[in-house]
C-alpha positions in Angstrom: 153.2 -28.7 150.1 152.1 -30.5 147.0 152.5 -27.3 144.9 156.0 -26.6 146.3 157.5 -30.1 146.5 159.7 -29.5 143.5 161.4 -26.5 145.2 161.5 -27.6 148.9 162.0 -31.0 150.7 158.7 -32.4 152.1 160.3 -33.0 155.5 161.3 -29.3 155.8 157.9 -28.1 154.8 156.2 -30.5 157.1 158.4 -29.4 160.0 157.7 -25.7 159.3 154.0 -26.2 158.9 153.7 -28.4 162.0 152.4 -31.5 160.2 153.8 -35.0 159.9 155.3 -36.3 156.7 153.3 -39.5 157.0 150.1 -37.5 157.3 151.0 -35.6 154.2 151.6 -38.9 152.2 148.4 -40.4 153.6 146.5 -37.3 152.4 148.3 -37.5 149.0 147.2 -41.1 148.4 143.6 -40.6 149.7 140.8 -40.5 147.2 139.2 -37.0 146.7 136.1 -36.5 148.8 132.6 -36.4 147.4 132.4 -32.6 147.7 135.7 -32.2 145.8 134.5 -34.5 143.0 131.2 -32.6 142.9 133.1 -29.3 142.6 135.3 -30.7 139.8 132.2 -31.8 137.8 130.4 -28.5 138.4 133.5 -26.5 137.4 133.8 -28.4 134.2 130.2 -27.4 133.3 130.9 -23.8 134.4 133.9 -23.7 132.1 131.8 -25.0 129.2 129.1 -22.4 129.8 131.7 -19.6 130.1 133.4 -20.6 126.9 130.1 -20.9 125.0 129.3 -17.3 126.1 132.7 -16.2 124.7 133.8 -15.3 128.1 131.0 -12.8 128.8 129.0 -14.7 131.4 129.8 -14.0 135.0 128.6 -15.8 138.1 125.0 -14.5 138.1 124.4 -15.6 134.5 126.2 -18.9 134.9 124.1 -19.6 138.0 120.9 -18.7 136.1 121.8 -21.0 133.2 122.6 -23.9 135.6 119.2 -23.4 137.3 117.5 -23.6 133.8 119.3 -26.9 133.3 118.0 -28.2 136.6 121.3 -27.9 138.5 120.5 -26.5 141.9 123.6 -24.9 143.3 124.2 -21.7 145.3 125.4 -18.6 143.5 128.2 -18.1 146.0 129.5 -21.6 145.1 129.5 -20.8 141.4 131.3 -17.5 142.1 133.9 -19.3 144.3 134.6 -21.9 141.6 134.9 -19.3 138.9 137.3 -17.3 141.1 139.4 -20.4 141.7 139.5 -21.1 138.0 140.3 -17.4 137.1 137.0 -17.0 135.2 135.1 -13.7 135.1 132.4 -12.2 133.0 132.5 -9.1 130.9 131.8 -6.0 133.0 129.8 -3.0 131.8 130.8 -0.9 134.8 130.0 2.7 134.2 133.1 5.0 134.5 132.5 8.5 135.8 132.4 11.3 133.3 134.6 14.2 134.1 133.3 16.5 131.4 129.5 17.2 131.1 128.8 20.4 129.1 126.0 22.4 130.6 123.0 23.1 128.4 122.8 26.7 127.4 126.1 27.7 129.0 128.2 30.5 127.4 131.4 28.9 126.1 134.6 30.6 127.0 136.6 31.7 123.9 139.5 29.5 122.8 142.4 31.9 123.0 145.0 29.3 121.9 142.9 27.9 119.0 143.9 24.3 120.0 147.5 25.2 119.5 149.1 23.9 122.7 152.6 25.3 122.6 154.4 28.1 124.3 157.7 29.9 123.9 158.4 30.4 127.6 157.1 29.4 131.1 154.0 31.1 132.5 152.6 31.9 129.1 150.1 29.1 128.8 148.7 26.8 131.5 146.3 23.9 130.8 144.0 22.5 133.4 141.9 19.3 133.5 140.5 16.8 135.9 140.5 13.0 135.8 139.6 10.1 138.1 141.7 7.3 139.7 139.9 4.1 140.5 140.9 2.7 144.0 139.7 -0.2 146.1 137.6 2.3 148.1 136.0 4.1 145.1 137.0 6.8 142.7 139.3 9.7 143.6 139.3 12.8 141.4 142.5 14.5 140.5 142.7 18.1 139.2 145.9 19.4 137.7 147.3 22.6 136.2 150.2 22.1 133.8 152.7 24.6 132.3 152.7 23.9 128.6 156.3 25.1 128.0 158.0 23.1 130.8 155.4 20.3 130.8 155.5 20.4 134.6 152.5 20.1 136.8 152.5 23.3 138.8 149.3 22.7 140.7 147.2 19.7 141.7 144.6 18.6 144.1 142.9 15.3 144.9 139.5 14.6 146.5 136.6 12.1 146.5 134.3 14.7 144.8 134.4 16.7 141.6 133.3 20.1 142.8 134.6 23.5 142.0 136.6 23.7 145.2 138.8 20.8 144.0 139.7 22.7 140.8 140.3 26.0 142.7 142.7 24.2 145.1 144.8 23.0 142.2 144.8 26.5 140.7 145.7 28.1 144.0 148.7 25.9 144.2 149.8 27.0 140.8 149.2 30.7 141.6 151.4 30.4 144.8 154.3 28.8 142.9 154.4 30.8 139.7 154.4 34.3 138.4 151.1 34.6 136.5 150.9 38.1 135.0 149.3 37.7 131.5 149.1 33.9 131.6 146.4 32.1 129.6 144.6 29.3 131.5 143.0 26.8 129.1 140.6 24.1 130.3 137.8 22.1 128.9 134.2 23.3 128.8 132.8 21.0 131.5 130.3 22.7 133.8 130.9 20.5 136.9 134.6 21.1 137.1 134.7 24.7 138.0 137.7 25.7 136.0 135.3 28.1 134.2 134.9 29.9 137.6 138.6 29.8 138.0 139.0 32.4 135.2 137.5 35.0 137.5 139.7 33.6 140.3 142.8 34.0 138.2 
């Protein structure tokens, strides 16, 4: 109600929320509680530590620094206050690699010599895989693209990066397009399986 009092009348908000207007004004005039004051003091120190780390410290490091200073507080409380203040540390989260060359593998010849253009459809297809971060983890997307039309003619998505994913994308392309004499170009990753798709094609 306090945050929206400039937009909506207090009486209307009180009626919709099922509280009394006098109760709201009593709460507004009340002194903040001890826990609220303690949170404000702790948050001020957290902001100072976060700023001195140039924004790199997250809740675990802030908590450890507070413990070294003799401030005994739970890590969840530190995380809650940082979340409320919009503070977060620098993350070194590892992103999945979609291309890992296999040691000793025979490299397929580059028939297009890195010259990715075509004069007509179904002359040159390029294929690759990437990942899409979601709330439930990473999903992997394999695509086959016709270089001339710039259209994706085959795709598949899965929670793994195995050969079957790549072959499903290629199968979709093969069902939709005439493929006599087409060149399929992909990276040299060993895990993707587009190398195996050359025999498939």
